[in-house]
C-alpha positions in Angstrom: 0.2 0.0 0.0 3.0 2.2 0.8 4.5 1.3 -2.3 1.5 2.6 -4.4 1.1 5.9 -2.7 4.4 6.5 -3.4 3.9 5.3 -6.9 1.1 7.4 -7.2 2.2 10.9 -5.5 5.6 10.4 -7.7 3.5 10.0 -10.6 1.4 13.2 -9.4 4.9 15.2 -9.1 6.4 14.5 -12.2 3.2 15.4 -13.9 2.8 19.0 -12.3 6.6 19.4 -12.4 6.4 18.6 -16.7 2.8 21.1 -16.6 4.4 23.4 -14.8 7.7 23.5 -17.5 5.5 23.6 -20.3 3.8 26.5 -19.0 7.1 28.4 -18.4 8.2 27.8 -21.5 5.5 29.7 -23.4 5.2 26.9 -25.6 1.0 26.8 -24.9 -0.6 29.5 -27.4 -3.2 31.5 -25.7 -4.2 33.2 -28.6 -8.1 33.4 -29.3 -7.4 32.5 -33.0 -5.2 29.3 -32.4 -7.9 26.8 -31.3 -7.5 24.0 -29.1 -6.5 20.7 -30.1 -9.4 18.2 -30.1 -8.7 16.5 -27.1 -8.0 19.7 -24.9 -11.2 21.3 -26.1 -13.5 18.3 -25.5 -11.9 17.8 -21.9 -12.5 21.1 -21.6 -16.4 20.8 -22.6 -16.4 17.8 -20.7 -14.8 19.4 -16.9 -17.4 22.6 -17.8 -20.3 20.5 -18.3 -19.5 18.4 -15.5 -18.9 21.4 -12.9 -22.2 23.0 -14.0 -24.3 19.7 -13.7 -23.0 19.6 -10.3 -24.5 23.0 -9.1 -27.6 23.4 -10.7 -29.5 20.4 -9.3 -31.1 22.4 -6.1 -31.7 25.2 -8.3 -35.7 26.0 -8.6 -37.4 27.3 -10.9 -39.9 29.7 -10.0 -43.5 29.0 -10.7 -44.4 31.4 -12.6 -41.3 30.8 -15.3 -43.4 30.6 -18.0 -45.4 34.0 -17.5 -45.2 36.0 -20.7 -44.3 39.1 -18.4 -41.1 37.6 -17.6 -40.4 36.9 -21.5 -41.3 40.4 -21.9 -39.1 41.7 -19.6 -36.3 39.3 -20.5 -36.3 40.6 -24.5 -35.1 44.3 -23.0 -32.2 42.7 -21.4 -31.4 40.1 -23.8 -31.2 43.1 -26.6 -29.2 45.3 -24.6 -26.8 42.5 -23.0 -26.5 39.7 -24.9 -26.9 39.9 -28.6 -23.4 41.3 -29.6 -22.1 37.1 -28.7 -25.3 35.1 -29.1 -26.9 37.0 -31.9 -31.1 37.2 -32.7 -33.5 35.4 -35.1 -32.0 35.9 -38.7 -28.7 37.0 -37.5 -25.9 34.4 -38.6 -22.5 36.1 -36.6 -21.1 39.4 -35.4 -18.0 41.2 -35.4 -17.0 40.5 -31.9 -18.7 36.5 -32.2 -16.1 35.6 -35.2 -13.2 37.0 -32.7 -14.1 35.3 -29.5 -12.9 31.7 -28.6 -14.4 29.2 -27.9 -17.2 30.7 -30.0 -20.5 31.4 -27.8 -23.6 29.5 -29.2 -26.1 30.9 -31.0 -29.2 31.1 -29.0 -31.6 32.0 -31.3 -31.2 28.7 -33.5 -33.4 26.4 -33.7 -31.2 23.4 -32.3 -31.6 25.8 -29.5 -35.4 25.1 -28.9 -34.7 22.5 -25.8 -32.9 24.4 -23.1 -32.4 23.9 -19.3 -33.9 26.9 -17.4 -31.8 26.3 -14.4 -28.6 25.7 -16.3 -29.6 29.0 -18.0 -30.1 30.6 -14.7 -26.8 29.7 -13.4 -24.3 30.5 -16.2 -25.9 34.0 -16.6 -25.8 34.4 -12.8 -22.1 33.1 -12.6 -20.4 33.2 -15.8 -17.9 30.9 -17.2 -14.1 31.5 -16.6 -11.9 32.4 -20.0 -15.1 32.0 -21.8 -16.1 35.5 -22.4 -19.0 34.9 -20.6 -19.8 37.4 -17.4 -20.9 36.7 -14.1 -23.9 39.3 -14.5 -24.8 38.7 -10.7 -21.2 40.5 -10.0 -22.4 43.6 -12.1 -25.6 44.3 -10.1 -28.3 41.7 -11.9 -30.8 40.4 -9.5 -31.8 36.7 -9.9 -35.6 37.7 -10.7 -34.3 39.7 -14.0 -31.8 36.8 -14.7 -34.4 34.6 -14.3 -36.7 36.4 -17.0 -33.7 37.0 -19.0 -33.8 32.4 -18.8 -37.8 32.7 -19.8 -36.8 34.6 -22.8 -34.6 32.2 -24.2 -37.0 29.4 -23.7 -38.9 31.2 -26.4 -36.5 32.9 -28.7 -35.3 30.4 -30.7 -39.2 29.6 -32.1 -39.4 33.5 -32.9 -39.0 35.1 -36.5 -36.8 38.3 -36.5 -39.8 40.4 -36.5 -41.4 38.8 -34.0 -38.1 39.5 -31.5 -37.7 43.2 -32.8 -41.7 43.4 -32.1 -41.3 42.2 -28.3 -37.9 44.2 -28.2 -39.8 47.4 -28.5 -42.4 46.4 -26.1 -40.3 45.7 -23.9 -38.9 47.9 -20.7 -35.2 48.0 -22.2 -32.1 47.5 -20.5 -34.0 47.5 -17.0 -33.0 45.6 -14.0 -31.9 46.2 -10.4 -35.2 47.3 -9.4 -38.2 45.8 -11.3 -41.1 46.8 -8.9 -41.4 49.7 -11.2 -39.2 49.7 -14.6 -38.7 53.0 -14.6 -35.2 53.0 -15.2 -34.3 54.5 -12.5 -30.1 54.0 -11.0 -28.5 55.1 -14.1 -30.3 52.2 -16.4 -30.3 53.6 -19.8 -34.0 53.6 -21.9 -33.0 52.0 -25.0 -36.2 53.3 -27.0 -35.6 56.8 -26.1 -34.4 59.4 -29.1 -30.8 58.9 -29.3 -28.7 61.8 -28.3 -26.9 63.3 -30.9 -22.8 63.9 -31.1 -20.9 66.8 -30.9 -19.5 67.2 -34.1 -16.3 66.4 -33.2 -17.5 63.0 -32.6 -19.4 62.8 -35.9 -16.2 62.7 -37.7 -15.5 59.3 -36.2 -19.1 57.7 -36.5 -17.7 55.5 -39.3 -16.1 52.8 -37.5 -13.2 52.4 -39.8 -10.7 50.0 -39.9 -10.6 47.9 -42.5 -11.4 48.3 -46.6 -14.9 46.5 -46.5 -17.7 49.4 -46.5 -21.1 48.0 -44.9 -23.0 51.4 -45.0 -21.4 53.4 -42.4 -19.5 50.6 -40.3 -16.6 49.9 -42.5 -14.5 47.4 -42.0 
């Protein structure tokens, strides 16, 4: 038994030392445009899913989770906080999403119609390390608003673009941290208000020019 423990400890020590040498050498490429090997990717995905699964079993979905009011409120927060990474109906990609690794899932895709509400709640609340997914609760989003967002995610894959836009227009915009009255108090901006006109100096820069491809005002 002692020999087994000594052997196991020796193996772990050698593994740790090897990992330290590899890390110190700089051989590991952390660039977002250099994908993991299939083995590393699958190992990380497995660890992520097991980690989440072990933490959601005690989460209780609210009795009114399917209330249309939750979906309506969640639409405004999704439009303000999530679309650049997770897209909207009939939008296939975004500038920032192309540069993220791992690439965020397209939550408007038809394949997303069967979602785990508790899992969505946990991910939105806690975020996922080294993935670009933030912990929205750390930014001040309370549980009730997170459940609203999770409720919206259940419905979005079934929506056409026009349905999505109509629901967002009917929502309270970027509204959380005060769900009792939805009056955008506390500094939350109203995404349906008239846009503020930029000063003349700012107008010259509004084209967002960083390349040769012209998509209207947004030049790549």
